[in-house]
N, C-alpha and C positions, 0 to 999 in steps of 0.2 A: 546238255544236261537237263534232266527233268526237274520240275519244282520240288519233287520229293527228295531228289539227291541233294539239291541245294539246301533244303530244310535240314536234312541229315547232317550236312557239313556244318551248318550254323549251330545245330544242337551239340555236335562234338566240341565245337569251340566254346560254347557256353559251359559245357561240363568241365573242360580244361581250366576255365576261369572261375569255377565255383569257389567262393571264398572259404568254404569249409572242407570240401572234398576234392578240390581241384589240384592240378599239378603245380608244385612249388615254383618251378622255372617259369611256367606260363603266367602265374600270378605275379611274379616279380617284374614282368615286362611292362613297358609303356610305349607311347608312340616313338619316342626318341631311340629307345633301345631296339625296337623292331625295324625301324627305317633302314638301317644298313643291310639287314637280311632281305628286305624287299628289293633293294637295288641289286644285291647279289643274285637273287633268284631271276631277275629280269635278264641279267647278263648270261646266266646259265641257260635260259631259254634261247637267247641269241646264239650261244655256242652250239646247242643241239641242232638248231636250224642250219648253221654253217656246216655242220658235219653230216647233215641230212640223215640224222638218227631219229627216226620216228618213235621208237620205243622210249628213248631218252627224252624226246620232246614231250611226249604225253606225261611223263613223270614230272618234268620241270614245269610244265604248264599247271599241273596240279599244285606244285609247291608255290607257284606264283599266285594262284587263286587263293591258296590258304593265307597268304599275306593280306589279301584284300579282306578276307573274312576276319582275320585277326584285328586289323585296324578298325573294321566296322564294329566288332565286338567292344573294343576299347571305347569307341565313340558312343555306343549305345549305353555302356555302363556310366559314362559321364553325362548322359542325357542330351547328346547332340543329334545323333541319327543312328539308324540301324541298317543292317545289310539290305533289307527290302527297299529302303530309301535310296541306297546306292544304285540298286538295279533299276528302280523306277526312274531315277534321274538320268541314268545312262540311256534307257529306252526313249525317254522324252527328247534327249539331246540328239540321238541318232535320227529320230523322225524329223526334228526341227532342222537339222543340217542336211537333210536329203529331201527337200521339197519337191524335187523332180521325181521322186519315188513315192513319197507319202502325201504329196500335195499336188497342186496343179501347175507347178513351175515347169518351164521347158527343159528338156534334157540337154546337157552340155554336149558340144561337138565331140570332145575326146576327154581322156583322163586328165590332161594338163589343164584344160578349161574347167573341168569339174573341181580340180584342186584349187584353182583360183577362186571359184565360187564358194568353196568350203571356207577358205581363208577370209573371204568377204563377210560371210555369215558369222564367223568367229569374231572378226573385228567389230561387227555390229553388236554382238553379245557383250564384248568387253566394254564397248562404249555405253551400252545400256546399264551395265553393272557398275560403272564408274561413279565415284562420289561427286556431287555437284561442284564442290570446291577443289576437286583434284583434276588436273589436266590429264586427258587420255592420250597415251602415247602409242605409236605404231609398234613399239617394242614391248608393250605390256604383255604379260603372260608367258614370257620365255623363262622357264624355271632356272633359278640359279644353281640348283643341284644337278643339272645336266652335266655330262662329261664336257670338258672345256672346249674341245674341238667341235662337238655337236652344237653347243650353245653358241659358239662363234658363228657357225654356218647359219643357224636360225636367226640370229640377230641381223646378220647381213641380208638374208632373204627378206626379212621384214622391212628393213630400210630400203631395199630395192623396190619393193611394191609401192612405195611412195616417191619413187624417182631418185633416191639417193644411191646412185650406181654409176660406175664408169661406163662410158658409151661402148667400149670394146674391151676385150681381154688384154690388149696391149697395155692399157692403163693400169690394170691390176699387176701385170708382170713388172712394169716399171716401178710401181710402188713397192713391190717385194725387193727389188734391187736397192731402192732407197732405204728401206728398213734394214737390210743386211749391212749397208754401208754405215748406218747409224749404230748398229750393234758393234761393228768393228771399231768404231771410234768412241765407244762408251768409256767414261772416265773412272768408274768404280763398279763394284759388284752390284749395287742396287740399281744403278743406271743400266748396267748390262742386262740384268734380269727384266727390267722394264722394256728395253728394246727387243729382247728376245720374245717377250709376249707379243709385241707388235709384229714381229716376223711371223710367228705362228698364226696370228689373227689374219694377216694378209694371205698367208699360205692357204688357210681354210677358205678364204674368199676365192682364191685362184682355183681351188678344187671345185668349189660350187659352180663357178662360171664354166667349167669344163664338164659339168654334170656328174662330178665325182663326189661321193659321200666321204668327207675327210676322215670321219671316225672309222668307217669301214675300211678305208684305204690304209690307215695306220694299223688297224688290227691285222690286216692281211700282210702288211710289211713286217710287223712284229712276228707273225706266224712264220713267214718265210725265213727271217733271220734265225728263229729258234730251230726250224727244220734244218737249215744249212749248218748251224753251229753244232747241233747234235751229230750230224753226219760227219763233220770234221773230227769230232771227238772219237766217233766210232772208227774212222780211218786211222787215227793216231794210236788207238789202243788195241787195234786188231792184230798188230804184229809184235815183234820182239823189241821194237824200238822204244824210245821214251814216250811217256804219256803226253797228252796234249799240252798240259800246263808247263811241261819242261821244254817244249819246243821254242825256238826263237820266233820272233814276229815274222821274219821272212819265211820260215818253214811253215808257220801257220797260214800265211798268205797262199803258199803253194797248195795246201789242202783246201783252202777256200775256193781257189780257182778250179781245182779238180771237182769239187762238189757242184759248182755252178755249171761246169762243162757237162757233168753227168746229168744234171737236170735238163739242160738244153737238148741233150741227146735222147732223152726219154720222151720228149714232146714232139 
């Protein structure tokens, strides 16, 4: 994007927020009301990538960029910072975190080593930004607004970097069995919910140790279920027999197995 295009986008946003002639909806928004749209647009970008739809990706990236511009405009109106400050800060951060490209640091051996260096630089930045009377934690900076599985994986990865990690995957698997047993023996709904949270947390750790992104894995699992369920509905509704909802569970299971077999046969 050229500087001219970015300036045009900023000018459009300023016009939408003009107190006299601006758009009533845009004028009614604030950081809190816009934040859900920002999260939604990020997920729509991820969906376009998963579908390998470049036309849709271009559109969704534009929508996500507009969210950045909107938040920046709100901040500028409040006297905090402007879009130019966001861009400048990003440029400085990228240069600072890539000393092997923009400085004289040695190049890492591979992508994993470079990721470790990136995290080391981030940790140093967090420590430098910490308040003198506040303890700096290895877990600082993991956003609470992240999807729960993603946040669990990031917290565990941070803890592992300072040595808080099972020495092998067998330990994680045993912990999962332990948490499932505690879930089974929970004494009430509140206790059961707490133990189920522990089950999911350890399951995310097990995924991480196997190199699996738990958030992506669950999205894929949900997509597979949706695809198979809709295929079952299509089978049930394609003939003269009863619709899917009218079938018994055993009859629905027969359709489920047919769909699974058809998927296996097509691969």
